[in-house]
N, CA, C and O of each residue as an XYZ file, in Angstrom:
304
protein
N     113.526     67.520     97.238
C     113.734     68.495     97.854
C     113.657     69.650     98.463
O     112.672     70.177     97.946
N     114.157     70.488     99.369
C     113.432     71.851    100.005
C     113.750     73.100     99.449
O     114.879     73.589     99.402
N     112.544     73.676     98.962
C     112.728     74.732     98.243
C     112.689     76.353     99.284
O     111.626     76.971     99.229
N     113.377     76.716     99.817
C     112.688     78.317    100.303
C     113.148     79.313     99.709
O     114.257     79.834     99.590
N     111.805     79.565     99.239
C     110.983     80.466     98.436
C     111.382     82.084     98.533
O     111.536     82.825     97.562
N     111.514     82.460     99.963
C     112.000     83.667    100.224
C     113.638     83.482    100.072
O     114.314     83.495     99.044
N     113.892     83.371    100.935
C     115.683     82.773    100.510
C     115.505     82.592     99.065
O     115.537     83.714     98.560
N     115.370     81.890     98.367
C     115.654     82.048     96.919
C     115.297     83.490     96.334
O     116.213     84.032     95.715
N     114.434     83.988     96.412
C     113.895     85.377     95.920
C     114.354     86.480     96.232
O     114.428     87.437     95.460
N     114.933     86.463     98.109
C     115.614     87.746     98.119
C     117.485     87.055     97.558
O     118.447     87.761     97.257
N     117.451     86.121     97.581
C     119.002     85.740     96.578
C     118.965     86.295     95.694
O     119.906     87.058     95.478
N     117.881     86.210     94.734
C     117.896     86.415     93.463
C     118.000     87.936     93.372
O     118.756     88.361     92.499
N     117.376     88.798     94.119
C     117.368     90.350     93.828
C     118.260     91.105     94.442
O     118.269     92.329     94.317
N     119.646     90.021     95.641
C     119.663     90.882     96.497
C     121.001     91.751     95.519
O     121.308     91.304     94.413
N     121.567     92.765     95.986
C     122.415     93.748     95.402
C     121.836     94.344     94.291
O     122.437     95.186     93.624
N     120.616     93.936     94.026
C     119.883     94.899     92.191
C     119.131     96.489     93.466
O     118.646     96.717     94.574
N     119.652     97.241     91.920
C     119.452     98.833     92.878
C     117.976     99.324     92.285
O     117.126     98.728     91.624
N     118.041    100.547     92.765
C     116.500    101.055     92.740
C     115.415    100.219     91.645
O     114.399     99.606     91.970
N     115.957    100.398     90.301
C     115.511    100.605     88.961
C     115.105     99.129     88.697
O     114.077     98.741     88.142
N     116.072     98.420     89.184
C     115.820     97.221     88.811
C     115.063     96.358     89.802
O     114.990     95.163     89.516
N     114.433     96.809     91.027
C     113.548     96.032     91.787
C     112.290     96.859     91.303
O     111.131     96.562     91.596
N     112.692     98.003     90.476
C     110.816     98.662     90.486
C     110.768     98.153     89.113
O     109.690     97.661     88.782
N     111.743     98.168     88.215
C     111.301     97.121     86.948
C     110.551     96.240     87.329
O     109.371     96.161     86.988
N     111.394     95.102     88.432
C     110.860     93.690     88.001
C     109.354     94.030     88.974
O     108.445     93.313     88.554
N     109.098     94.540     89.634
C     107.642     95.073     90.651
C     106.767     95.398     89.172
O     105.879     94.623     88.819
N     107.058     96.417     88.497
C     105.939     96.870     87.633
C     105.888     95.714     86.351
O     104.843     95.212     85.939
N     107.163     95.433     85.861
C     106.844     93.873     84.663
C     105.677     93.187     85.873
O     104.539     93.656     85.901
N     105.984     92.319     86.616
C     105.187     91.448     87.733
C     103.876     91.921     87.536
O     103.424     91.070     86.770
N     102.860     92.844     87.767
C     101.831     93.573     88.346
C     101.271     93.506     86.980
O     100.217     92.927     86.714
N     101.985     94.093     86.162
C     101.507     94.561     84.674
C     101.402     93.270     83.968
O     100.299     92.925     83.543
N     102.379     92.565     83.811
C     101.659     91.330     83.247
C     101.140     89.838     83.708
O     101.054     88.717     83.206
N     100.836     90.501     84.996
C      99.482     89.732     86.225
C     100.255     88.078     85.682
O      99.577     87.184     85.175
N     101.366     87.999     85.864
C     101.667     87.011     85.488
C     101.430     85.797     87.150
O     101.671     86.459     88.159
N     101.057     84.377     87.468
C     101.097     83.584     88.002
C     101.683     83.325     89.008
O     101.199     82.772     89.995
N     103.148     83.818     88.821
C     104.446     83.079     88.664
C     104.931     83.698     89.251
O     106.035     83.207     89.485
N     104.814     84.570     89.701
C     105.453     86.061     89.644
C     104.488     86.575     91.400
O     104.601     87.512     92.189
N     103.942     85.811     91.344
C     102.748     85.951     93.087
C     104.377     86.272     93.988
O     104.997     87.256     94.391
N     104.576     84.449     93.968
C     105.014     84.468     95.620
C     106.126     85.594     95.589
O     106.011     86.414     96.500
N     107.242     85.804     94.667
C     108.012     86.992     94.712
C     107.303     88.366     95.155
O     108.095     89.076     95.775
N     105.997     88.945     95.001
C     105.697     89.997     95.017
C     104.909     89.608     96.598
O     104.772     90.509     97.426
N     104.536     88.512     96.823
C     104.428     88.223     98.397
C     105.938     88.718     98.984
O     106.293     89.870     99.233
N     106.541     87.735     99.090
C     108.163     87.987     99.956
C     107.965     89.230     99.839
O     107.792     89.709    100.960
N     107.842     90.740     98.248
C     108.169     91.964     98.839
C     107.164     92.767     99.825
O     107.359     93.827    100.419
N     105.690     91.675     99.803
C     105.237     92.499    100.746
C     105.413     92.176    102.154
O     105.182     92.996    103.042
N     105.911     90.726    102.416
C     106.563     90.712    103.532
C     107.537     91.594    104.048
O     107.314     92.090    105.152
N     108.786     91.937    103.330
C     109.862     92.316    103.173
C     108.938     93.823    103.740
O     108.741     94.108    104.921
N     108.439     94.694    102.431
C     107.301     95.961    103.252
C     106.805     95.900    104.580
O     106.730     96.830    105.383
N     106.517     94.871    104.713
C     105.224     94.818    106.419
C     106.489     94.591    107.477
O     106.257     94.638    108.685
N     107.108     94.477    107.250
C     108.115     93.863    108.540
C     108.689     95.171    109.010
O     108.862     95.418    110.204
N     109.064     96.246    107.744
C     109.679     97.233    108.882
C     109.132     98.368    108.382
O     109.811     99.360    108.117
N     107.691     98.289    108.197
C     106.596     99.570    107.702
C     105.720    100.090    109.241
O     104.993     99.450    110.001
N     106.099    101.276    109.253
C     105.314    102.166    110.676
C     103.618    101.553    110.419
O     102.823    101.273    109.522
N     103.737    101.583    111.649
C     102.122    101.271    111.860
C     101.228    101.863    110.841
O     100.387    101.224    110.210
N     101.471    103.141    110.723
C     100.994    103.964    109.964
C     100.677    103.973    108.337
O      99.686    104.420    107.758
N     101.875    103.319    107.789
C     102.143    102.887    106.440
C     101.299    101.039    106.418
O     100.969    100.268    105.517
N     101.253    101.010    107.759
C     100.362     99.214    107.427
C      99.083     99.286    107.269
O      98.316     98.473    106.755
N      98.847    100.503    107.829
C      97.031    101.028    107.854
C      96.519    101.917    106.364
O      95.462    102.109    105.762
N      97.809    102.260    106.233
C      97.223    103.150    104.363
C      97.076    101.392    103.455
O      96.080    101.017    102.837
N      98.168    100.724    103.614
C      98.392     99.800    103.132
C      97.560     98.576    102.875
O      97.615     97.743    101.970
N      96.743     98.699    103.960
C      95.653     97.783    104.190
C      94.087     98.310    103.839
O      93.185     97.515    103.577
N      93.872    100.031    103.879
C      92.905    100.534    103.410
C      93.252    100.704    101.828
O      92.240    101.237    101.375
N      94.236    100.507    100.690
C      93.973    100.280     99.708
C      94.074     99.312     99.193
O      93.853     99.332     97.982
N      94.483     97.885     99.882
C      93.748     96.873     99.705
C      92.497     96.462     99.937
O      91.969     95.626     99.203
N      91.902     96.975    100.937
C      90.789     96.979    101.345
C      89.781     97.799     99.916
O      89.219     97.023     99.143
N      89.690     98.717     99.772
C      89.313     99.292     98.384
C      89.431     98.970     97.118
O      88.709     99.654     96.392
N      90.188     98.041     96.483
C      90.759     97.503     95.515
C      89.991     96.140     95.402
O      89.501     95.709     94.358
N      89.952     95.424     96.826
C      89.461     94.659     97.206
C      88.257     94.757     97.146
O      87.791     93.650     96.875
N      87.615     95.386     97.240
C      85.855     96.148     97.563
C      85.537     96.417     96.034
O      84.452     96.091     95.553
N      86.206     96.826     95.539
C      85.629     97.232     93.610
C      85.962     96.310     93.273
O      85.091     96.019     92.454
N      87.018     95.107     93.287
C      86.898     93.990     92.343
C      85.505     93.284     92.275
O      84.910     92.799     91.312
N      84.995     93.426     94.282
C      84.181     92.586     94.243
C      82.864     93.683     93.560
O      82.144     93.066     92.775
N      82.699     94.310     93.640
C      81.983     95.121     92.575
C      81.512     95.212     91.517
O      80.386     95.495     91.110
N      82.720     94.875     90.917
C      82.763     94.980     89.249
C      82.045     92.908     88.536
O      81.771     92.601     87.376
N      81.978     91.911     89.926
C      82.325     90.787     89.448
C      80.248     90.692     90.059
O      79.576     89.670     89.918
N      79.829     91.713     90.539
C      78.238     91.946     90.807
C      77.347     92.361     90.355
O      76.162     92.397     90.688
N      78.237     92.925     89.034
C      77.214     93.839     87.715
C      76.709     93.019     86.403
O      76.046     93.588     85.536
């Protein structure tokens, strides 16, 4: 069976309002559930495709800083 994760996730949230999307993202991040990672990845892909260069650079810097913090914690 061929499953298109991107299409499934987009269809699953199609028509949802701001609050529903925010709640889904907040819960996925809060619960740290591995099952939600593909969905968050699709959301990031959507953001990335429509983001300005400035927003992309800001997101990369946030990720870089958080990854560095995570590495620092692991080295304690």
